C-alpha positions as CSV (number, residue, x, y, z in Angstrom):
1,M,16.2,-119.4,-43.5
2,H,18.1,-117.5,-42.6
3,I,21.1,-119.6,-43.7
4,A,23.9,-118.9,-41.3
5,E,27.2,-117.1,-42.1
6,G,29.7,-119.4,-43.8
7,Y,27.3,-122.4,-44.0
8,L,27.2,-122.6,-47.8
9,P,30.2,-123.5,-50.0
10,W,31.6,-120.4,-51.5
11,Q,30.6,-121.5,-55.0
12,H,26.9,-121.8,-54.0
13,A,27.1,-118.5,-52.1
14,A,28.5,-116.7,-55.1
15,A,26.0,-118.3,-57.5
16,W,23.0,-117.2,-55.3
17,T,24.4,-113.7,-54.9
18,A,24.7,-113.4,-58.7
19,A,21.1,-114.7,-59.1
20,A,19.7,-112.3,-56.5
21,A,21.6,-109.2,-57.5
22,P,19.4,-108.3,-60.5
23,F,16.2,-108.6,-58.5
24,A,17.6,-106.4,-55.7
25,A,18.8,-103.8,-58.2
26,H,15.5,-103.7,-60.0
27,G,13.7,-103.6,-56.6
28,V,15.6,-100.5,-55.5
29,R,14.6,-98.8,-58.8
30,S,11.0,-99.8,-58.3
31,L,11.0,-98.6,-54.7
32,T,12.3,-95.2,-55.8
33,Q,9.7,-94.9,-58.5
34,A,6.9,-95.9,-56.2
35,V,7.9,-93.3,-53.6
36,R,8.3,-90.6,-56.2
37,A,4.9,-91.4,-57.8
38,D,3.1,-91.3,-54.4
39,P,5.1,-89.5,-51.7
40,D,2.2,-90.3,-49.2
41,A,3.1,-94.0,-49.5
42,K,6.4,-93.5,-47.6
43,L,4.8,-94.3,-44.3
44,L,3.2,-97.5,-45.6
45,V,6.4,-98.5,-47.3
46,G,8.2,-98.1,-44.0
47,A,5.5,-100.1,-42.2
48,A,5.8,-102.9,-44.7
49,G,9.6,-103.0,-44.2
50,A,9.3,-102.9,-40.4
51,F,6.7,-105.7,-40.5
52,C,9.1,-107.8,-42.5
53,F,12.0,-107.0,-40.2
54,V,10.2,-107.8,-37.0
55,L,8.6,-111.0,-38.1
56,S,11.7,-112.4,-39.8
57,A,13.8,-111.6,-36.8
58,L,12.0,-114.2,-34.7
59,K,14.3,-117.2,-34.4
60,I,12.9,-120.7,-34.0
61,P,15.7,-123.3,-34.4
62,S,14.8,-125.9,-37.0
63,V,17.7,-127.4,-38.9
64,S,21.5,-127.2,-38.2
65,G,22.7,-124.1,-39.9
66,S,19.3,-122.5,-40.2
67,C,16.1,-121.6,-38.4
68,S,12.4,-121.1,-39.0
69,H,10.4,-117.9,-38.5
70,P,7.6,-115.9,-40.2
71,T,8.9,-113.9,-43.2
72,G,6.5,-110.9,-43.3
73,A,7.1,-110.5,-47.1
74,G,3.5,-111.2,-48.1
75,L,2.3,-107.8,-46.9
76,G,4.8,-105.8,-48.9
77,A,4.2,-108.0,-52.0
78,V,0.4,-107.3,-51.8
79,L,0.7,-103.6,-51.2
80,F,3.6,-102.6,-53.4
81,R,4.2,-105.7,-55.7
82,P,7.2,-108.1,-55.5
83,P,9.9,-105.8,-57.0
84,V,9.5,-103.3,-54.2
85,M,9.5,-106.2,-51.7
86,A,12.8,-107.4,-53.1
87,A,14.4,-104.1,-52.1
88,L,12.8,-104.1,-48.7
89,G,13.7,-107.7,-48.1
90,T,17.3,-107.1,-49.1
91,I,17.6,-104.2,-46.7
92,T,15.9,-106.2,-43.9
93,L,18.3,-109.2,-44.4
94,L,21.4,-106.9,-44.6
95,F,20.6,-105.2,-41.3
96,Q,19.8,-108.5,-39.6
97,A,23.1,-109.9,-40.8
98,L,25.0,-106.9,-39.5
99,L,23.1,-106.0,-36.3
100,L,21.6,-109.3,-35.2
101,A,24.0,-111.9,-36.6
102,H,20.9,-113.4,-38.2
103,G,21.9,-114.9,-41.5
104,G,25.2,-113.6,-42.8
105,L,27.0,-111.6,-45.5
106,T,28.3,-114.6,-47.4
107,T,24.9,-116.1,-47.5
108,L,23.0,-112.9,-48.1
109,G,22.4,-113.6,-51.7
110,A,20.9,-117.0,-51.0
111,N,18.7,-115.6,-48.2
112,V,17.6,-112.7,-50.5
113,F,16.7,-115.0,-53.3
114,S,14.5,-117.2,-51.0
115,M,12.8,-114.5,-48.8
116,A,12.9,-111.4,-51.0
117,V,12.4,-112.9,-54.4
118,V,10.7,-116.3,-54.4
119,G,8.6,-115.6,-51.3
120,P,7.1,-112.3,-52.6
121,W,6.4,-113.6,-56.1
122,A,4.7,-116.7,-54.7
123,A,2.7,-114.5,-52.4
124,Y,1.6,-112.1,-55.1
125,G,0.7,-114.9,-57.5
126,A,-1.5,-116.5,-54.8
127,Y,-3.0,-113.1,-54.0
128,R,-3.9,-112.4,-57.7
129,L,-5.3,-115.9,-58.2
130,V,-7.5,-115.9,-55.1
131,R,-8.8,-112.3,-55.9
132,A,-9.8,-113.6,-59.3
133,V,-11.5,-116.7,-58.0
134,T,-13.4,-114.8,-55.3
135,A,-14.3,-111.8,-57.4
136,S,-18.0,-112.4,-57.0
137,A,-17.7,-112.4,-53.2
138,G,-17.8,-109.2,-51.1
139,E,-14.6,-107.2,-51.4
140,Q,-13.6,-107.7,-47.7
141,T,-14.2,-111.4,-48.0
142,S,-12.2,-111.6,-51.2
143,L,-9.4,-109.4,-49.9
144,G,-9.1,-111.3,-46.6
145,A,-8.9,-114.7,-48.3
146,A,-6.4,-113.4,-50.8
147,V,-4.2,-111.8,-48.2
148,F,-4.2,-114.9,-46.0
149,C,-3.2,-117.2,-48.9
150,A,-0.5,-114.7,-50.0
151,A,1.1,-114.4,-46.6
152,A,0.9,-118.2,-45.8
153,L,2.0,-119.4,-49.2
154,G,4.7,-116.8,-49.5
155,S,6.2,-118.0,-46.2
156,L,6.0,-121.7,-47.3
157,A,7.6,-120.9,-50.7
158,T,10.5,-119.2,-48.9
159,Y,11.2,-122.3,-46.9
160,T,10.8,-124.5,-49.9
161,M,13.4,-122.5,-51.8
162,T,15.7,-122.6,-48.7
163,S,15.3,-126.4,-48.7
164,V,16.3,-126.5,-52.4
165,Q,19.4,-124.3,-51.7
166,L,20.5,-126.5,-48.8
167,A,19.8,-129.7,-50.8
168,L,21.9,-128.5,-53.7
169,A,24.8,-127.6,-51.4
170,F,24.6,-130.8,-49.3
171,P,23.1,-133.7,-51.4
172,D,22.5,-137.0,-49.6
173,P,25.3,-139.5,-50.3
174,A,22.8,-142.2,-51.2
175,S,19.7,-140.5,-52.6
176,G,21.3,-137.3,-53.9
177,F,19.4,-134.0,-54.2
178,L,15.9,-135.4,-53.9
179,G,16.7,-137.3,-50.7
180,S,18.3,-134.3,-49.2
181,F,15.5,-132.0,-50.2
182,A,12.9,-134.3,-48.7
183,T,14.9,-134.3,-45.4
184,F,15.3,-130.5,-45.2
185,A,11.7,-129.8,-46.4
186,G,10.2,-132.3,-44.0
187,I,12.0,-130.9,-41.0
188,F,11.2,-127.3,-41.9
189,S,7.5,-128.1,-42.4
190,V,7.1,-129.2,-38.8
191,T,7.6,-125.6,-37.6
192,Q,6.8,-123.6,-40.8
193,V,3.3,-124.8,-41.6
194,P,1.8,-123.5,-38.3
195,L,3.9,-120.4,-38.5
196,A,2.6,-119.7,-42.1
197,V,-1.0,-120.0,-40.9
198,I,-0.3,-117.6,-38.0
199,E,1.4,-115.2,-40.3
200,G,-1.5,-115.3,-42.7
201,L,-4.0,-114.5,-39.9
202,V,-1.8,-111.7,-38.5
203,T,-1.4,-110.2,-42.0
204,V,-5.2,-110.3,-42.6
205,V,-5.8,-108.4,-39.3
206,L,-3.2,-105.8,-40.3
207,V,-4.7,-105.3,-43.8
208,R,-8.2,-104.9,-42.4
209,L,-6.8,-102.3,-40.0
210,L,-5.3,-100.4,-42.9
211,C,-8.6,-100.6,-44.7
212,R,-10.2,-98.7,-41.8
213,V,-7.5,-96.1,-41.2
214,S,-6.1,-95.6,-44.8
215,P,-8.7,-96.7,-47.4
216,D,-7.8,-94.0,-49.9
217,Q,-4.2,-95.1,-49.9
218,L,-5.1,-98.7,-50.5
219,R,-7.4,-97.6,-53.4
220,R,-4.4,-95.8,-55.0
221,L,-2.4,-98.9,-54.6
222,G,-5.1,-101.0,-56.2
223,V,-5.7,-103.2,-53.1
224,L,-9.2,-101.9,-52.6
225,T,-11.0,-101.8,-56.0
226,R,-14.4,-100.5,-55.1
227,P,-14.9,-96.7,-54.9
228,A,-15.7,-95.1,-51.6
229,A,-19.3,-94.7,-50.8
230,P,-20.4,-91.1,-51.6
231,A,-21.1,-88.8,-48.7
232,P,-24.8,-88.1,-48.1
233,S,-26.0,-84.8,-49.5
234,A,-27.3,-82.0,-47.4
235,D,-30.8,-82.6,-48.6
236,A,-30.7,-86.3,-47.7
237,T,-29.3,-85.5,-44.3
238,E,-32.0,-82.9,-43.6
239,A,-34.7,-85.4,-44.7
240,T,-33.3,-88.1,-42.4
241,E,-33.3,-85.6,-39.5
242,K,-37.0,-84.7,-40.2
243,K,-38.0,-88.4,-40.2
244,A,-36.1,-88.9,-37.0
245,G,-37.9,-85.9,-35.5
């Protein structure tokens, strides 16, 4: 991830393109509906897309024909759900292939399926599970733990899927798919595990910043569930000033 241009056999490239296309099309529709339903979310949608673009553009060579990097998909999955992230991820990967020679057009379907489909769904599943398990904790504690797990596991799931794709395309002559998968996944994990932890921490910091600057937007998105504290009344404010005096 990204799998380089021309690296996959054409049959595999075509199959992954066909598999990713319905998710991308549904994602575009979901993105359009989300923006129409809440026009104020446009800036946050753009921020989620930019976060994904910047983080996934960081190249760390890992395996011949591929590389390791953070994915940035967890943030969009938490804020706008996986279908929207499928659209943002597809746009990100397309621009990176065209402008940065990062990935490729023939492997776009495979890269979309791993980073914009599997990664966001794994991230959102982890997020929902951790929020449910930590529901009794404070909201900030629960949210922080859920966001960390979402970003980290979404990143790891992306690379697990990429390992599957490469193992299917290039099975080991002796041990077949399983041997090839173990080789690819083992090499990826050396760089991806620490990167996933770092991505989780960075995403938590960013979400906490959003909680401070745009809490109402996060409540509309369902990320923050508790209502805002009511503003103190004029009588309460006056009483407090008298006591202070």
